[in-house]
PQR file of N, CA, C, O and H, with PARSE charges and radii, in Angstrom:
ATOM      1  N   MET A   1     -15.308  24.111 -28.888 -0.4000 1.5000
ATOM      2  CA  MET A   1     -15.090  23.918 -27.776 -0.0000 2.0000
ATOM      3  C   MET A   1     -14.041  24.869 -27.042  0.5500 1.7000
ATOM      4  O   MET A   1     -12.901  25.076 -27.460 -0.5500 1.4000
ATOM      5  N   LYS A   2     -14.627  25.452 -25.815 -0.4000 1.5000
ATOM      6  CA  LYS A   2     -13.719  26.757 -25.054 -0.0000 2.0000
ATOM      7  C   LYS A   2     -12.955  26.206 -23.793  0.5500 1.7000
ATOM      8  O   LYS A   2     -13.543  25.778 -22.799 -0.5500 1.4000
ATOM      9  H   LYS A   2     -15.553  25.285 -25.476  0.4000 1.0000
ATOM     10  N   LEU A   3     -12.064  26.240 -23.882 -0.4000 1.5000
ATOM     11  CA  LEU A   3     -10.820  25.942 -22.714 -0.0000 2.0000
ATOM     12  C   LEU A   3     -10.040  26.855 -22.375  0.5500 1.7000
ATOM     13  O   LEU A   3      -9.621  27.688 -23.179 -0.5500 1.4000
ATOM     14  H   LEU A   3     -11.587  26.587 -24.689  0.4000 1.0000
ATOM     15  N   GLU A   4      -9.736  26.834 -21.158 -0.4000 1.5000
ATOM     16  CA  GLU A   4      -8.610  27.950 -20.458 -0.0000 2.0000
ATOM     17  C   GLU A   4      -7.065  27.892 -20.924  0.5500 1.7000
ATOM     18  O   GLU A   4      -6.907  26.762 -21.387 -0.5500 1.4000
ATOM     19  H   GLU A   4     -10.076  26.157 -20.505  0.4000 1.0000
ATOM     20  N   ASN A   5      -6.330  28.334 -20.972 -0.4000 1.5000
ATOM     21  CA  ASN A   5      -4.788  27.935 -21.421 -0.0000 2.0000
ATOM     22  C   ASN A   5      -4.322  27.167 -19.966  0.5500 1.7000
ATOM     23  O   ASN A   5      -3.224  26.614 -20.039 -0.5500 1.4000
ATOM     24  H   ASN A   5      -6.459  29.252 -20.596  0.4000 1.0000
ATOM     25  N   ASN A   6      -4.870  27.090 -18.945 -0.4000 1.5000
ATOM     26  CA  ASN A   6      -4.322  26.574 -17.936 -0.0000 2.0000
ATOM     27  C   ASN A   6      -4.750  24.906 -18.187  0.5500 1.7000
ATOM     28  O   ASN A   6      -3.937  24.020 -17.926 -0.5500 1.4000
ATOM     29  H   ASN A   6      -5.761  27.539 -18.885  0.4000 1.0000
ATOM     30  N   SER A   7      -6.013  24.628 -18.679 -0.4000 1.5000
ATOM     31  CA  SER A   7      -6.850  23.091 -18.941 -0.0000 2.0000
ATOM     32  C   SER A   7      -5.833  22.930 -20.053  0.5500 1.7000
ATOM     33  O   SER A   7      -5.124  21.937 -19.892 -0.5500 1.4000
ATOM     34  H   SER A   7      -6.674  25.349 -18.891  0.4000 1.0000
ATOM     35  N   ILE A   8      -5.617  23.523 -20.956 -0.4000 1.5000
ATOM     36  CA  ILE A   8      -5.040  22.917 -22.312 -0.0000 2.0000
ATOM     37  C   ILE A   8      -3.195  22.311 -21.672  0.5500 1.7000
ATOM     38  O   ILE A   8      -2.649  21.221 -21.842 -0.5500 1.4000
ATOM     39  H   ILE A   8      -6.193  24.330 -21.087  0.4000 1.0000
ATOM     40  N   LYS A   9      -2.762  23.394 -21.038 -0.4000 1.5000
ATOM     41  CA  LYS A   9      -1.314  23.159 -20.692 -0.0000 2.0000
ATOM     42  C   LYS A   9      -1.453  22.065 -19.657  0.5500 1.7000
ATOM     43  O   LYS A   9      -0.490  21.301 -19.602 -0.5500 1.4000
ATOM     44  H   LYS A   9      -3.206  24.280 -20.900  0.4000 1.0000
ATOM     45  N   LYS A  10      -2.640  21.791 -18.672 -0.4000 1.5000
ATOM     46  CA  LYS A  10      -2.350  20.830 -17.730 -0.0000 2.0000
ATOM     47  C   LYS A  10      -2.781  19.521 -18.707  0.5500 1.7000
ATOM     48  O   LYS A  10      -2.269  18.499 -18.251 -0.5500 1.4000
ATOM     49  H   LYS A  10      -3.422  22.412 -18.717  0.4000 1.0000
ATOM     50  N   ILE A  11      -3.273  19.363 -19.455 -0.4000 1.5000
ATOM     51  CA  ILE A  11      -3.493  18.276 -20.521 -0.0000 2.0000
ATOM     52  C   ILE A  11      -2.198  17.582 -20.970  0.5500 1.7000
ATOM     53  O   ILE A  11      -1.749  16.448 -20.804 -0.5500 1.4000
ATOM     54  H   ILE A  11      -3.689  20.193 -19.825  0.4000 1.0000
ATOM     55  N   ILE A  12      -1.657  18.969 -21.761 -0.4000 1.5000
ATOM     56  CA  ILE A  12      -0.393  18.784 -22.346 -0.0000 2.0000
ATOM     57  C   ILE A  12       0.740  17.821 -21.233  0.5500 1.7000
ATOM     58  O   ILE A  12       1.250  16.718 -21.432 -0.5500 1.4000
ATOM     59  H   ILE A  12      -2.022  19.891 -21.895  0.4000 1.0000
ATOM     60  N   ILE A  13       0.847  18.660 -20.157 -0.4000 1.5000
ATOM     61  CA  ILE A  13       1.501  18.326 -18.810 -0.0000 2.0000
ATOM     62  C   ILE A  13       1.489  16.450 -18.604  0.5500 1.7000
ATOM     63  O   ILE A  13       2.320  15.551 -18.731 -0.5500 1.4000
ATOM     64  H   ILE A  13       0.433  19.556 -19.995  0.4000 1.0000
ATOM     65  N   LYS A  14       0.216  16.539 -18.271 -0.4000 1.5000
ATOM     66  CA  LYS A  14      -0.463  14.844 -18.154 -0.0000 2.0000
ATOM     67  C   LYS A  14       0.198  14.066 -19.053  0.5500 1.7000
ATOM     68  O   LYS A  14       0.964  13.182 -18.670 -0.5500 1.4000
ATOM     69  H   LYS A  14      -0.459  17.269 -18.168  0.4000 1.0000
ATOM     70  N   HIS A  15      -0.021  14.305 -20.290 -0.4000 1.5000
ATOM     71  CA  HIS A  15       0.224  13.269 -21.400 -0.0000 2.0000
ATOM     72  C   HIS A  15       1.381  13.504 -21.558  0.5500 1.7000
ATOM     73  O   HIS A  15       1.596  13.087 -22.696 -0.5500 1.4000
ATOM     74  H   HIS A  15      -0.643  15.023 -20.601  0.4000 1.0000
ATOM     75  N   THR A  16       2.449  13.972 -21.104 -0.4000 1.5000
ATOM     76  CA  THR A  16       3.892  14.220 -21.534 -0.0000 2.0000
ATOM     77  C   THR A  16       4.154  13.435 -20.394  0.5500 1.7000
ATOM     78  O   THR A  16       4.843  12.445 -20.637 -0.5500 1.4000
ATOM     79  H   THR A  16       2.274  14.311 -20.180  0.4000 1.0000
ATOM     80  N   LYS A  17       3.810  13.583 -19.228 -0.4000 1.5000
ATOM     81  CA  LYS A  17       4.514  13.439 -17.793 -0.0000 2.0000
ATOM     82  C   LYS A  17       5.858  14.125 -17.640  0.5500 1.7000
ATOM     83  O   LYS A  17       6.951  13.567 -17.546 -0.5500 1.4000
ATOM     84  H   LYS A  17       3.250  14.388 -19.031  0.4000 1.0000
ATOM     85  N   LEU A  18       5.555  15.670 -17.629 -0.4000 1.5000
ATOM     86  CA  LEU A  18       6.667  16.451 -17.684 -0.0000 2.0000
ATOM     87  C   LEU A  18       6.099  17.275 -16.443  0.5500 1.7000
ATOM     88  O   LEU A  18       4.894  17.244 -16.195 -0.5500 1.4000
ATOM     89  H   LEU A  18       4.667  16.124 -17.705  0.4000 1.0000
ATOM     90  N   ASN A  19       6.758  17.821 -15.870 -0.4000 1.5000
ATOM     91  CA  ASN A  19       6.484  18.456 -14.577 -0.0000 2.0000
ATOM     92  C   ASN A  19       5.882  19.984 -14.686  0.5500 1.7000
ATOM     93  O   ASN A  19       6.016  20.566 -15.762 -0.5500 1.4000
ATOM     94  H   ASN A  19       7.737  17.846 -16.071  0.4000 1.0000
ATOM     95  N   ASN A  20       5.316  20.550 -13.747 -0.4000 1.5000
ATOM     96  CA  ASN A  20       4.815  21.763 -14.342 -0.0000 2.0000
ATOM     97  C   ASN A  20       5.785  23.131 -14.212  0.5500 1.7000
ATOM     98  O   ASN A  20       5.430  24.297 -14.381 -0.5500 1.4000
ATOM     99  H   ASN A  20       5.208  20.077 -12.872  0.4000 1.0000
ATOM    100  N   ASN A  21       7.002  22.672 -13.890 -0.4000 1.5000
ATOM    101  CA  ASN A  21       8.207  24.038 -14.692 -0.0000 2.0000
ATOM    102  C   ASN A  21       8.685  24.039 -15.972  0.5500 1.7000
ATOM    103  O   ASN A  21       9.179  24.999 -16.564 -0.5500 1.4000
ATOM    104  H   ASN A  21       7.291  21.725 -13.753  0.4000 1.0000
ATOM    105  N   SER A  22       8.468  22.579 -16.504 -0.4000 1.5000
ATOM    106  CA  SER A  22       8.757  22.547 -18.110 -0.0000 2.0000
ATOM    107  C   SER A  22       8.164  23.382 -18.990  0.5500 1.7000
ATOM    108  O   SER A  22       6.941  23.439 -19.119 -0.5500 1.4000
ATOM    109  H   SER A  22       8.067  21.800 -16.024  0.4000 1.0000
ATOM    110  N   LYS A  23       9.066  24.147 -19.712 -0.4000 1.5000
ATOM    111  CA  LYS A  23       8.223  24.988 -20.326 -0.0000 2.0000
ATOM    112  C   LYS A  23       8.574  24.639 -21.960  0.5500 1.7000
ATOM    113  O   LYS A  23       7.772  24.880 -22.862 -0.5500 1.4000
ATOM    114  H   LYS A  23      10.059  24.101 -19.607  0.4000 1.0000
ATOM    115  N   SER A  24      10.105  23.942 -22.208 -0.4000 1.5000
ATOM    116  CA  SER A  24      10.576  23.723 -23.520 -0.0000 2.0000
ATOM    117  C   SER A  24      10.349  21.914 -23.779  0.5500 1.7000
ATOM    118  O   SER A  24      10.730  20.965 -23.094 -0.5500 1.4000
ATOM    119  H   SER A  24      10.756  23.747 -21.475  0.4000 1.0000
ATOM    120  N   LEU A  25       9.634  21.963 -24.959 -0.4000 1.5000
ATOM    121  CA  LEU A  25       9.070  20.295 -25.079 -0.0000 2.0000
ATOM    122  C   LEU A  25      10.450  19.816 -25.943  0.5500 1.7000
ATOM    123  O   LEU A  25      10.814  18.668 -25.687 -0.5500 1.4000
ATOM    124  H   LEU A  25       9.325  22.735 -25.516  0.4000 1.0000
ATOM    125  N   VAL A  26      10.965  20.290 -26.576 -0.4000 1.5000
ATOM    126  CA  VAL A  26      12.121  19.778 -27.416 -0.0000 2.0000
ATOM    127  C   VAL A  26      13.444  19.391 -26.659  0.5500 1.7000
ATOM    128  O   VAL A  26      14.267  18.590 -27.103 -0.5500 1.4000
ATOM    129  H   VAL A  26      10.669  21.223 -26.784  0.4000 1.0000
ATOM    130  N   ASP A  27      13.549  20.065 -25.448 -0.4000 1.5000
ATOM    131  CA  ASP A  27      14.652  19.320 -24.633 -0.0000 2.0000
ATOM    132  C   ASP A  27      13.912  18.544 -23.838  0.5500 1.7000
ATOM    133  O   ASP A  27      14.721  18.021 -23.072 -0.5500 1.4000
ATOM    134  H   ASP A  27      12.881  20.716 -25.087  0.4000 1.0000
ATOM    135  N   HIS A  28      12.782  18.152 -23.567 -0.4000 1.5000
ATOM    136  CA  HIS A  28      12.633  17.011 -23.015 -0.0000 2.0000
ATOM    137  C   HIS A  28      11.798  15.613 -23.746  0.5500 1.7000
ATOM    138  O   HIS A  28      11.714  14.449 -23.356 -0.5500 1.4000
ATOM    139  H   HIS A  28      12.125  18.577 -24.189  0.4000 1.0000
ATOM    140  N   LEU A  29      11.267  16.277 -24.913 -0.4000 1.5000
ATOM    141  CA  LEU A  29      10.642  14.984 -25.635 -0.0000 2.0000
ATOM    142  C   LEU A  29      11.609  14.071 -27.022  0.5500 1.7000
ATOM    143  O   LEU A  29      12.057  14.900 -27.815 -0.5500 1.4000
ATOM    144  H   LEU A  29      11.335  17.223 -25.229  0.4000 1.0000
ATOM    145  N   ASP A  30      11.822  13.212 -27.249 -0.4000 1.5000
ATOM    146  CA  ASP A  30      12.269  12.993 -28.569 -0.0000 2.0000
ATOM    147  C   ASP A  30      11.380  12.825 -29.727  0.5500 1.7000
ATOM    148  O   ASP A  30      10.163  12.993 -29.662 -0.5500 1.4000
ATOM    149  H   ASP A  30      11.459  12.538 -26.605  0.4000 1.0000
ATOM    150  N   SER A  31      11.900  12.552 -30.588 -0.4000 1.5000
ATOM    151  CA  SER A  31      11.149  12.857 -32.211 -0.0000 2.0000
ATOM    152  C   SER A  31       9.537  12.070 -31.657  0.5500 1.7000
ATOM    153  O   SER A  31       8.436  12.604 -31.522 -0.5500 1.4000
ATOM    154  H   SER A  31      12.889  12.415 -30.640  0.4000 1.0000
ATOM    155  N   LEU A  32       9.858  10.964 -31.480 -0.4000 1.5000
ATOM    156  CA  LEU A  32       8.686   9.921 -31.283 -0.0000 2.0000
ATOM    157  C   LEU A  32       7.877  10.315 -30.350  0.5500 1.7000
ATOM    158  O   LEU A  32       6.689  10.288 -30.675 -0.5500 1.4000
ATOM    159  H   LEU A  32      10.752  10.530 -31.590  0.4000 1.0000
ATOM    160  N   GLN A  33       8.133  10.698 -29.227 -0.4000 1.5000
ATOM    161  CA  GLN A  33       7.149  11.217 -28.415 -0.0000 2.0000
ATOM    162  C   GLN A  33       6.954  12.606 -28.699  0.5500 1.7000
ATOM    163  O   GLN A  33       6.642  13.060 -27.598 -0.5500 1.4000
ATOM    164  H   GLN A  33       9.097  10.720 -28.964  0.4000 1.0000
ATOM    165  N   PHE A  34       6.952  13.363 -29.352 -0.4000 1.5000
ATOM    166  CA  PHE A  34       6.889  14.585 -29.852 -0.0000 2.0000
ATOM    167  C   PHE A  34       5.342  14.464 -30.770  0.5500 1.7000
ATOM    168  O   PHE A  34       4.234  14.939 -30.520 -0.5500 1.4000
ATOM    169  H   PHE A  34       7.206  12.994 -30.246  0.4000 1.0000
ATOM    170  N   LEU A  35       5.834  13.612 -31.914 -0.4000 1.5000
ATOM    171  CA  LEU A  35       4.904  13.126 -32.864 -0.0000 2.0000
ATOM    172  C   LEU A  35       3.719  12.545 -32.058  0.5500 1.7000
ATOM    173  O   LEU A  35       2.601  13.052 -32.148 -0.5500 1.4000
ATOM    174  H   LEU A  35       6.734  13.225 -32.116  0.4000 1.0000
ATOM    175  N   LYS A  36       3.940  11.617 -31.371 -0.4000 1.5000
ATOM    176  CA  LYS A  36       2.854  11.066 -29.954 -0.0000 2.0000
ATOM    177  C   LYS A  36       1.616  11.988 -29.816  0.5500 1.7000
ATOM    178  O   LYS A  36       0.437  12.040 -30.166 -0.5500 1.4000
ATOM    179  H   LYS A  36       4.848  11.205 -31.298  0.4000 1.0000
ATOM    180  N   LEU A  37       2.723  12.826 -28.970 -0.4000 1.5000
ATOM    181  CA  LEU A  37       1.861  14.456 -28.684 -0.0000 2.0000
ATOM    182  C   LEU A  37       1.109  14.669 -29.520  0.5500 1.7000
ATOM    183  O   LEU A  37      -0.088  14.379 -29.499 -0.5500 1.4000
ATOM    184  H   LEU A  37       3.681  12.783 -28.685  0.4000 1.0000
ATOM    185  N   MET A  38       1.862  15.354 -30.617 -0.4000 1.5000
ATOM    186  CA  MET A  38       0.952  15.922 -31.701 -0.0000 2.0000
ATOM    187  C   MET A  38      -0.546  15.273 -32.120  0.5500 1.7000
ATOM    188  O   MET A  38      -1.605  15.882 -32.272 -0.5500 1.4000
ATOM    189  H   MET A  38       2.834  15.589 -30.635  0.4000 1.0000
ATOM    190  N   ILE A  39      -0.288  13.889 -32.250 -0.4000 1.5000
ATOM    191  CA  ILE A  39      -1.091  13.020 -32.736 -0.0000 2.0000
ATOM    192  C   ILE A  39      -2.421  12.752 -31.620  0.5500 1.7000
ATOM    193  O   ILE A  39      -3.563  12.412 -31.928 -0.5500 1.4000
ATOM    194  H   ILE A  39       0.573  13.394 -32.127  0.4000 1.0000
ATOM    195  N   PHE A  40      -1.879  13.020 -30.244 -0.4000 1.5000
ATOM    196  CA  PHE A  40      -3.023  13.050 -29.558 -0.0000 2.0000
ATOM    197  C   PHE A  40      -3.643  14.188 -29.258  0.5500 1.7000
ATOM    198  O   PHE A  40      -4.811  14.138 -28.872 -0.5500 1.4000
ATOM    199  H   PHE A  40      -0.952  13.296 -29.994  0.4000 1.0000
ATOM    200  N   LEU A  41      -2.936  15.480 -29.390 -0.4000 1.5000
ATOM    201  CA  LEU A  41      -3.703  16.872 -29.240 -0.0000 2.0000
ATOM    202  C   LEU A  41      -4.527  16.725 -30.415  0.5500 1.7000
ATOM    203  O   LEU A  41      -5.688  17.039 -30.154 -0.5500 1.4000
ATOM    204  H   LEU A  41      -1.987  15.521 -29.703  0.4000 1.0000
ATOM    205  N   GLU A  42      -4.339  16.325 -31.745 -0.4000 1.5000
ATOM    206  CA  GLU A  42      -5.366  16.605 -32.849 -0.0000 2.0000
ATOM    207  C   GLU A  42      -6.702  15.803 -32.680  0.5500 1.7000
ATOM    208  O   GLU A  42      -7.817  16.161 -33.060 -0.5500 1.4000
ATOM    209  H   GLU A  42      -3.396  16.070 -31.957  0.4000 1.0000
ATOM    210  N   LYS A  43      -6.326  14.526 -31.965 -0.4000 1.5000
ATOM    211  CA  LYS A  43      -7.534  13.904 -31.644 -0.0000 2.0000
ATOM    212  C   LYS A  43      -8.401  14.597 -30.496  0.5500 1.7000
ATOM    213  O   LYS A  43      -9.615  14.753 -30.626 -0.5500 1.4000
ATOM    214  H   LYS A  43      -5.421  14.235 -31.656  0.4000 1.0000
ATOM    215  N   LYS A  44      -7.735  14.978 -29.428 -0.4000 1.5000
ATOM    216  CA  LYS A  44      -8.337  15.153 -28.039 -0.0000 2.0000
ATOM    217  C   LYS A  44      -8.756  16.348 -28.487  0.5500 1.7000
ATOM    218  O   LYS A  44      -9.859  16.488 -27.958 -0.5500 1.4000
ATOM    219  H   LYS A  44      -6.748  14.851 -29.323  0.4000 1.0000
ATOM    220  N   PHE A  45      -8.501  17.423 -29.237 -0.4000 1.5000
ATOM    221  CA  PHE A  45      -9.187  19.094 -29.624 -0.0000 2.0000
ATOM    222  C   PHE A  45      -9.992  18.775 -31.200  0.5500 1.7000
ATOM    223  O   PHE A  45     -10.602  19.669 -31.787 -0.5500 1.4000
ATOM    224  H   PHE A  45      -7.605  17.309 -29.667  0.4000 1.0000
ATOM    225  N   LYS A  46      -9.886  17.565 -31.664 -0.4000 1.5000
ATOM    226  CA  LYS A  46     -10.182  17.984 -33.255 -0.0000 2.0000
ATOM    227  C   LYS A  46      -9.719  18.665 -34.008  0.5500 1.7000
ATOM    228  O   LYS A  46     -10.385  18.892 -35.018 -0.5500 1.4000
ATOM    229  H   LYS A  46      -9.391  16.839 -31.188  0.4000 1.0000
ATOM    230  N   ILE A  47      -8.330  19.323 -33.861 -0.4000 1.5000
ATOM    231  CA  ILE A  47      -7.823  19.955 -34.744 -0.0000 2.0000
ATOM    232  C   ILE A  47      -6.946  19.183 -35.588  0.5500 1.7000
ATOM    233  O   ILE A  47      -6.728  17.980 -35.449 -0.5500 1.4000
ATOM    234  H   ILE A  47      -7.790  19.138 -33.041  0.4000 1.0000
ATOM    235  N   LYS A  48      -6.271  20.216 -36.797 -0.4000 1.5000
ATOM    236  CA  LYS A  48      -5.182  19.645 -37.443 -0.0000 2.0000
ATOM    237  C   LYS A  48      -4.269  20.573 -37.312  0.5500 1.7000
ATOM    238  O   LYS A  48      -4.653  21.743 -37.340 -0.5500 1.4000
ATOM    239  H   LYS A  48      -6.448  21.193 -36.910  0.4000 1.0000
ATOM    240  N   PHE A  49      -2.755  20.264 -37.127 -0.4000 1.5000
ATOM    241  CA  PHE A  49      -1.829  20.981 -37.186 -0.0000 2.0000
ATOM    242  C   PHE A  49      -1.268  21.069 -38.908  0.5500 1.7000
ATOM    243  O   PHE A  49      -1.420  20.203 -39.770 -0.5500 1.4000
ATOM    244  H   PHE A  49      -2.443  19.314 -37.104  0.4000 1.0000
ATOM    245  N   SER A  50      -0.729  22.136 -39.012 -0.4000 1.5000
ATOM    246  CA  SER A  50      -0.505  22.355 -40.503 -0.0000 2.0000
ATOM    247  C   SER A  50       1.244  22.586 -40.433  0.5500 1.7000
ATOM    248  O   SER A  50       1.846  22.866 -39.396 -0.5500 1.4000
ATOM    249  H   SER A  50      -0.606  22.839 -38.311  0.4000 1.0000
ATOM    250  N   GLU A  51       1.796  22.423 -41.609 -0.4000 1.5000
ATOM    251  CA  GLU A  51       3.174  22.677 -42.074 -0.0000 2.0000
ATOM    252  C   GLU A  51       3.769  23.819 -41.088  0.5500 1.7000
ATOM    253  O   GLU A  51       4.730  23.739 -40.324 -0.5500 1.4000
ATOM    254  H   GLU A  51       1.308  22.197 -42.452  0.4000 1.0000
ATOM    255  N   LYS A  52       2.992  24.789 -41.317 -0.4000 1.5000
ATOM    256  CA  LYS A  52       3.460  26.515 -40.729 -0.0000 2.0000
ATOM    257  C   LYS A  52       3.596  26.501 -39.367  0.5500 1.7000
ATOM    258  O   LYS A  52       4.384  27.248 -38.786 -0.5500 1.4000
ATOM    259  H   LYS A  52       2.211  24.853 -41.938  0.4000 1.0000
ATOM    260  N   ASP A  53       2.580  25.365 -38.569 -0.4000 1.5000
ATOM    261  CA  ASP A  53       2.448  25.234 -37.545 -0.0000 2.0000
ATOM    262  C   ASP A  53       3.738  24.497 -36.885  0.5500 1.7000
ATOM    263  O   ASP A  53       4.316  24.801 -35.842 -0.5500 1.4000
ATOM    264  H   ASP A  53       1.940  24.759 -39.041  0.4000 1.0000
ATOM    265  N   PHE A  54       4.028  23.415 -37.814 -0.4000 1.5000
ATOM    266  CA  PHE A  54       5.190  22.832 -37.261 -0.0000 2.0000
ATOM    267  C   PHE A  54       6.748  23.193 -37.604  0.5500 1.7000
ATOM    268  O   PHE A  54       7.789  22.630 -37.265 -0.5500 1.4000
ATOM    269  H   PHE A  54       3.558  23.168 -38.662  0.4000 1.0000
ATOM    270  N   SER A  55       6.499  24.375 -38.426 -0.4000 1.5000
ATOM    271  CA  SER A  55       7.487  24.977 -38.815 -0.0000 2.0000
ATOM    272  C   SER A  55       8.056  26.107 -37.663  0.5500 1.7000
ATOM    273  O   SER A  55       9.182  26.579 -37.513 -0.5500 1.4000
ATOM    274  H   SER A  55       5.653  24.832 -38.701  0.4000 1.0000
ATOM    275  N   SER A  56       6.611  26.361 -36.816 -0.4000 1.5000
ATOM    276  CA  SER A  56       6.959  27.699 -36.045 -0.0000 2.0000
ATOM    277  C   SER A  56       7.979  27.417 -34.890  0.5500 1.7000
ATOM    278  O   SER A  56       8.286  26.236 -34.724 -0.5500 1.4000
ATOM    279  H   SER A  56       5.695  25.977 -36.938  0.4000 1.0000
ATOM    280  N   LYS A  57       8.498  28.289 -34.133 -0.4000 1.5000
ATOM    281  CA  LYS A  57       9.218  28.149 -32.897 -0.0000 2.0000
ATOM    282  C   LYS A  57       8.272  27.513 -31.501  0.5500 1.7000
ATOM    283  O   LYS A  57       8.528  26.723 -30.592 -0.5500 1.4000
ATOM    284  H   LYS A  57       8.249  29.248 -34.268  0.4000 1.0000
ATOM    285  N   LYS A  58       7.021  28.361 -31.915 -0.4000 1.5000
ATOM    286  CA  LYS A  58       5.932  28.140 -30.724 -0.0000 2.0000
ATOM    287  C   LYS A  58       5.899  26.857 -30.708  0.5500 1.7000
ATOM    288  O   LYS A  58       5.896  26.168 -29.687 -0.5500 1.4000
ATOM    289  H   LYS A  58       6.814  29.003 -32.654  0.4000 1.0000
ATOM    290  N   ILE A  59       5.879  26.567 -31.539 -0.4000 1.5000
ATOM    291  CA  ILE A  59       5.849  24.581 -31.384 -0.0000 2.0000
ATOM    292  C   ILE A  59       6.335  23.777 -30.163  0.5500 1.7000
ATOM    293  O   ILE A  59       5.810  22.957 -29.411 -0.5500 1.4000
ATOM    294  H   ILE A  59       5.881  27.127 -32.367  0.4000 1.0000
ATOM    295  N   GLN A  60       7.719  24.423 -30.287 -0.4000 1.5000
ATOM    296  CA  GLN A  60       9.021  23.933 -29.399 -0.0000 2.0000
ATOM    297  C   GLN A  60       8.470  24.283 -27.888  0.5500 1.7000
ATOM    298  O   GLN A  60       9.040  23.550 -27.079 -0.5500 1.4000
ATOM    299  H   GLN A  60       8.145  25.090 -30.899  0.4000 1.0000
ATOM    300  N   ASN A  61       7.686  25.035 -27.362 -0.4000 1.5000
ATOM    301  CA  ASN A  61       7.510  25.021 -25.946 -0.0000 2.0000
ATOM    302  C   ASN A  61       6.081  24.849 -25.494  0.5500 1.7000
ATOM    303  O   ASN A  61       5.353  24.852 -26.486 -0.5500 1.4000
ATOM    304  H   ASN A  61       7.223  25.630 -28.020  0.4000 1.0000
ATOM    305  N   ILE A  62       5.359  24.692 -24.301 -0.4000 1.5000
ATOM    306  CA  ILE A  62       4.329  24.664 -23.893 -0.0000 2.0000
ATOM    307  C   ILE A  62       3.411  25.410 -24.380  0.5500 1.7000
ATOM    308  O   ILE A  62       2.464  25.111 -25.109 -0.5500 1.4000
ATOM    309  H   ILE A  62       5.951  24.689 -23.495  0.4000 1.0000
ATOM    310  N   ASP A  63       3.864  26.817 -23.764 -0.4000 1.5000
ATOM    311  CA  ASP A  63       2.717  27.932 -23.747 -0.0000 2.0000
ATOM    312  C   ASP A  63       2.627  28.306 -25.417  0.5500 1.7000
ATOM    313  O   ASP A  63       1.545  28.623 -25.912 -0.5500 1.4000
ATOM    314  H   ASP A  63       4.633  27.060 -23.172  0.4000 1.0000
ATOM    315  N   GLY A  64       3.606  28.251 -26.052 -0.4000 1.5000
ATOM    316  CA  GLY A  64       3.673  28.575 -27.811 -0.0000 2.0000
ATOM    317  C   GLY A  64       2.818  27.202 -28.356  0.5500 1.7000
ATOM    318  O   GLY A  64       2.206  27.509 -29.378 -0.5500 1.4000
ATOM    319  H   GLY A  64       4.485  27.995 -25.650  0.4000 1.0000
ATOM    320  N   LEU A  65       2.611  25.865 -27.995 -0.4000 1.5000
ATOM    321  CA  LEU A  65       2.091  25.153 -28.472 -0.0000 2.0000
ATOM    322  C   LEU A  65       0.257  25.388 -28.081  0.5500 1.7000
ATOM    323  O   LEU A  65      -0.642  25.316 -28.920 -0.5500 1.4000
ATOM    324  H   LEU A  65       3.108  25.615 -27.164  0.4000 1.0000
ATOM    325  N   VAL A  66       0.117  25.612 -26.907 -0.4000 1.5000
ATOM    326  CA  VAL A  66      -1.104  26.214 -26.303 -0.0000 2.0000
ATOM    327  C   VAL A  66      -2.124  27.227 -26.964  0.5500 1.7000
ATOM    328  O   VAL A  66      -3.321  27.220 -27.252 -0.5500 1.4000
ATOM    329  H   VAL A  66       0.847  25.670 -26.226  0.4000 1.0000
ATOM    330  N   GLN A  67      -0.771  28.339 -27.085 -0.4000 1.5000
ATOM    331  CA  GLN A  67      -1.354  28.957 -28.277 -0.0000 2.0000
ATOM    332  C   GLN A  67      -1.897  28.921 -30.045  0.5500 1.7000
ATOM    333  O   GLN A  67      -2.530  29.581 -30.869 -0.5500 1.4000
ATOM    334  H   GLN A  67       0.201  28.345 -26.851  0.4000 1.0000
ATOM    335  N   ILE A  68      -1.368  28.042 -29.933 -0.4000 1.5000
ATOM    336  CA  ILE A  68      -1.436  27.693 -31.431 -0.0000 2.0000
ATOM    337  C   ILE A  68      -2.853  26.670 -31.305  0.5500 1.7000
ATOM    338  O   ILE A  68      -3.705  26.494 -32.176 -0.5500 1.4000
ATOM    339  H   ILE A  68      -0.854  27.506 -29.263  0.4000 1.0000
ATOM    340  N   ILE A  69      -2.806  26.181 -30.178 -0.4000 1.5000
ATOM    341  CA  ILE A  69      -4.401  25.205 -29.765 -0.0000 2.0000
ATOM    342  C   ILE A  69      -5.581  25.885 -29.851  0.5500 1.7000
ATOM    343  O   ILE A  69      -6.629  25.626 -30.441 -0.5500 1.4000
ATOM    344  H   ILE A  69      -2.114  26.325 -29.471  0.4000 1.0000
ATOM    345  N   LYS A  70      -5.216  26.852 -29.125 -0.4000 1.5000
ATOM    346  CA  LYS A  70      -6.237  28.160 -28.807 -0.0000 2.0000
ATOM    347  C   LYS A  70      -6.851  28.468 -30.302  0.5500 1.7000
ATOM    348  O   LYS A  70      -7.970  28.131 -30.688 -0.5500 1.4000
ATOM    349  H   LYS A  70      -4.364  27.063 -28.646  0.4000 1.0000
ATOM    350  N   LYS A  71      -6.179  28.955 -30.811 -0.4000 1.5000
ATOM    351  CA  LYS A  71      -6.454  29.274 -32.485 -0.0000 2.0000
ATOM    352  C   LYS A  71      -7.110  28.516 -33.139  0.5500 1.7000
ATOM    353  O   LYS A  71      -7.712  28.913 -34.137 -0.5500 1.4000
ATOM    354  H   LYS A  71      -5.269  29.228 -30.497  0.4000 1.0000
ATOM    355  N   LYS A  72      -7.144  27.364 -32.768 -0.4000 1.5000
ATOM    356  CA  LYS A  72      -7.556  26.286 -33.710 -0.0000 2.0000
ATOM    357  C   LYS A  72      -9.061  25.939 -32.954  0.5500 1.7000
ATOM    358  O   LYS A  72      -9.966  25.801 -33.777 -0.5500 1.4000
ATOM    359  H   LYS A  72      -6.655  27.042 -31.957  0.4000 1.0000
ATOM    360  N   ILE A  73      -9.352  25.824 -31.940 -0.4000 1.5000
ATOM    361  CA  ILE A  73     -10.547  25.322 -31.479 -0.0000 2.0000
ATOM    362  C   ILE A  73     -11.532  26.641 -31.270  0.5500 1.7000
ATOM    363  O   ILE A  73     -12.683  26.494 -30.859 -0.5500 1.4000
ATOM    364  H   ILE A  73      -8.617  25.937 -31.271  0.4000 1.0000
TER
END
């Protein structure tokens, strides 16, 4: 699956109902919302997040999460 960063970012923003200027996920989502987002993204992109992904600071913001997803698809 070949997607551009902007396309992945739009999917995340649409699913979380964040505005386009939001960068941080941890400041805007509670733990249950974050978990639901991860499950949605795993299903949407047919990927699995690892323990390493969850311990990475990248996963805390939209751009970092996009980078992680891009590496997996």
